[in-house]
C-alpha positions in Angstrom: 26.5 10.0 -14.8 27.0 12.4 -13.2 27.7 11.4 -9.1 24.5 13.6 -8.6 22.0 11.0 -10.6 22.2 8.3 -8.0 20.3 8.0 -5.0 21.7 6.1 -1.8 18.3 3.6 -0.2 17.9 1.5 1.8 16.7 -2.5 2.6 15.1 -3.2 6.1 16.3 -6.6 6.4 13.5 -8.1 9.1 10.3 -8.1 6.0 9.9 -9.4 2.7 9.4 -7.7 -0.9 7.3 -8.4 -3.9 8.8 -7.3 -7.6 6.5 -4.5 -7.5 8.8 -2.9 -4.4 6.1 -3.2 -1.2 7.6 -4.7 2.0 5.4 -6.7 3.0 5.6 -7.5 7.5 4.0 -9.7 9.4 2.7 -8.2 12.4 1.0 -10.2 14.3 1.7 -13.7 13.5 -1.2 -15.4 15.6 -3.8 -13.2 13.5 -2.1 -13.4 10.0 -1.6 -10.0 9.9 0.7 -8.1 7.7 1.9 -4.3 7.3 2.3 -3.3 3.8 4.8 -0.2 2.6 7.7 0.5 -0.2 11.0 -0.6 -0.7 12.8 2.9 -0.8 13.5 1.7 -4.6 10.6 3.6 -5.7 12.0 6.7 -4.7 15.4 6.3 -6.5 14.5 3.9 -8.9 11.3 7.0 -9.8 12.0 9.5 -7.8 10.2 11.3 -5.0 6.8 10.8 -4.4 4.1 13.4 -4.4 0.7 11.5 -3.1 -0.1 7.5 -2.3 -3.3 6.8 -2.4 -4.6 4.6 -1.1 -7.8 1.9 -1.5 -10.8 3.5 -0.1 -14.0 1.0 -0.4 -17.2 2.1 -3.5 -19.7 4.2 -2.2 -22.7 2.1 -2.3 -25.1 4.0 -1.1 -28.2 6.2 -2.8 -28.6 9.0 -2.0 -33.1 9.4 -1.8 -34.7 11.5 0.2 -37.3 11.2 3.3 -41.0 12.1 4.1 -39.8 16.0 3.9 -37.9 16.3 1.3 -34.7 16.6 2.9 -31.7 14.5 1.3 -31.1 10.7 3.0 -28.7 8.3 3.7 -29.9 4.2 2.4 -26.7 2.9 3.3 -26.5 -0.6 1.9 -22.6 -0.2 1.6 -20.8 -3.2 4.0 -21.6 -3.6 7.8 -18.1 -4.1 8.9 -15.9 -1.4 6.0 -15.5 2.2 7.9 -15.5 5.3 5.7 -11.0 4.9 7.1 -11.1 1.6 4.3 -11.2 -0.8 6.9 -12.7 -3.8 6.0 -12.5 -3.4 2.5 -12.1 -7.2 0.9 -9.3 -6.7 -2.4 -8.1 -9.4 -4.5 -5.1 -11.2 -6.2 -4.8 -8.8 -8.9 -7.2 -4.7 -7.8 -5.2 -1.9 -7.3 -4.3 -1.6 -4.1 -2.2 1.5 -4.3 -1.1 4.3 -6.0 1.8 6.3 -5.9 2.7 9.2 -7.8 5.7 10.9 -8.6 7.5 14.7 -9.9 8.2 11.6 -13.3 5.2 8.5 -12.8 2.3 7.3 -11.6 2.4 3.8 -10.8 -0.8 1.2 -10.8 0.3 -1.3 -8.0 -2.1 -4.4 -7.4 -1.9 -6.6 -4.8 0.2 -9.8 -4.4 -3.2 -11.8 -2.6 -6.3 -11.3 -1.8 -6.6 -9.5 1.5 -8.6 -7.7 4.1 -8.8 -4.5 4.8 -8.0 -3.9 8.6 -6.2 -0.1 8.6 -4.8 2.9 6.5 -2.5 4.7 6.8 -4.3 7.6 6.6 -1.6 10.5 7.8 1.3 9.0 4.6 -2.1 10.9 2.3 -2.5 13.4 3.9 1.4 13.7 4.3 3.7 11.7 1.3 6.9 12.6 2.5 6.0 9.8 5.0 7.2 6.9 2.6 10.6 9.1 1.4 12.1 9.5 4.1 10.7 7.5 6.7 9.2 4.5 3.9 9.9 1.7 7.2 8.5 2.9 10.1 6.1 6.2 9.4 5.6 5.8 6.2 3.8 2.4 6.0 0.0 2.0 4.1 -2.0 0.3 5.2 -2.4 -3.1 7.5 -4.3 -6.6 5.9 -5.7 -9.8 6.4 -4.2 -11.8 4.2 -6.5 -14.8 3.1 -3.9 -16.5 2.0 -0.5 -16.0 3.0 2.8 -17.4 2.4 6.1 -15.7 3.3 8.3 -18.5 1.6 6.3 -16.7 -1.8 8.5 -12.9 -1.5 11.9 -12.3 -1.6 13.5 -12.0 1.6 16.1 -8.7 1.9 18.8 -10.8 0.5 17.5 -12.0 -2.8 15.0 -8.4 -3.5 18.9 -7.2 -3.6 19.6 -9.6 -6.1 17.0 -8.2 -7.7 17.3 -4.9 -8.2 20.7 -5.9 -8.7 19.5 -7.9 -12.0 16.9 -5.2 -12.9 19.6 -2.4 -11.9 20.9 -0.6 -15.9 
C-alpha cells in the first residue's frame, strides 16, 4: 500500500457511535433530542461522499380535481409532519440515511425508533459538508428517540478500538 492510500480521519470525543459509523450527540438532555451524523471513517474507508439522501415522509396525499376540474390537493398526511421530514416517524431498523460515495452506496438503518425533528437540507444540497466538516456542519438530522440509552452505543475510545478491529 502506498502512502497515498491512507486517509487521516478524526473521531469526535463528545459523541457516541454506532457500528454503522453514525455519530450520535445528545443535544438536549431534558427534551431527549439527538443530533445524528456520519463518522469521518466513512469517507476514509469508502471514498468521498457525493450524495446524502435523508428520510423524507412519503406523500400520502391524493390527486383529485375540484369542482372546476382544476387539480386539488387532498392531504391526508400527518398534520405534525412538514415537507422537510420533521415529524416523520422512523422505526428501529428502517432506512435512516443513504450515503453515496465515489465507489459505493451505503444504506444505514435507524439504531432506535425516533421522530425526525429536523433535517439538514444543506448536506443534501452540498455533500462536501459531510466530507469536510462531518462533526459540525455536515450533520444529517435531529431526532427525538423513543428509546435511547447512550450506554448502548460506543464512546470515542470504544469506537476507536472497534475501528482497529475491523481494519484490514
